[in-house]
Wavefront OBJ file of the C-alpha trace (Angstrom):
o trace
v -2.715 11.606 -2.654
v -1.547 8.565 -4.626
v 2.015 9.895 -4.652
v 1.915 10.183 -0.850
v 0.598 6.622 -0.618
v 3.479 5.329 -2.765
v 5.928 7.320 -0.643
v 4.531 5.673 2.501
v 5.046 2.227 0.944
v 8.647 3.192 0.150
v 9.191 4.331 3.743
v 7.704 1.088 5.045
v 10.085 -0.919 2.866
v 13.082 1.032 4.161
v 12.316 1.005 7.885
v 13.729 -1.583 10.255
v 10.947 -1.174 12.822
v 7.947 -3.479 12.396
v 5.766 -0.952 14.223
v 6.810 1.867 11.888
v 6.312 -0.392 8.878
v 2.739 -1.123 9.944
v 2.123 2.599 10.498
v 3.396 3.546 7.016
v 1.497 0.719 5.312
v -1.718 1.528 7.129
v -1.491 5.145 6.015
v -0.683 4.062 2.444
v -3.728 1.799 2.420
v -5.925 4.624 3.701
v -4.726 6.925 0.925
v -5.034 4.272 -1.783
v -8.559 3.446 -0.627
v -9.471 7.111 -0.734
v -8.261 7.402 -4.337
v -9.347 3.952 -5.537
v -11.791 5.322 -8.101
v -9.024 6.806 -10.207
v -6.526 3.926 -10.046
v -6.317 1.866 -13.225
v -6.051 -1.926 -13.253
v -2.307 -2.062 -13.944
v -1.587 0.322 -11.069
v -3.776 -1.774 -8.748
v -1.680 -4.805 -9.634
v 1.475 -2.909 -8.678
v -0.051 -1.787 -5.384
v -1.133 -5.333 -4.507
v 2.371 -6.539 -5.393
v 3.917 -3.940 -3.086
v 1.708 -5.056 -0.208
v 2.498 -8.717 -0.955
v 6.250 -8.100 -0.913
v 5.971 -6.381 2.452
v 3.675 -9.062 3.889
v 0.880 -6.616 4.640
v -2.156 -8.894 4.643
v -4.557 -6.149 5.689
v -3.763 -4.302 2.465
v -4.311 -7.427 0.409
v -7.739 -8.037 1.916
v -8.957 -4.525 1.146
v -7.936 -4.436 -2.502
v -9.167 -6.719 -5.279
v -6.933 -9.709 -5.995
v -5.578 -10.477 -9.457
l 1 2 3 4 5 6 7 8 9 10 11 12 13 14 15 16 17 18 19 20 21 22 23 24 25 26 27 28 29 30 31 32 33 34 35 36 37 38 39 40 41 42 43 44 45 46 47 48 49 50 51 52 53 54 55 56 57 58 59 60 61 62 63 64 65 66
């Protein structure tokens, strides 16, 4: 599940379409939220950083800030 979420973030970073990027990031956020109980603090920081780089504010609001 977490691997698929990371893959969706990678796809979002590679796409040129803003609509596709939002779709991939939304799915990544859904998967990360589903597996949040098993994500350690360092990994959460990486995830937040990925969302920040891609300007996905919805993802930043749903995850704890560091």
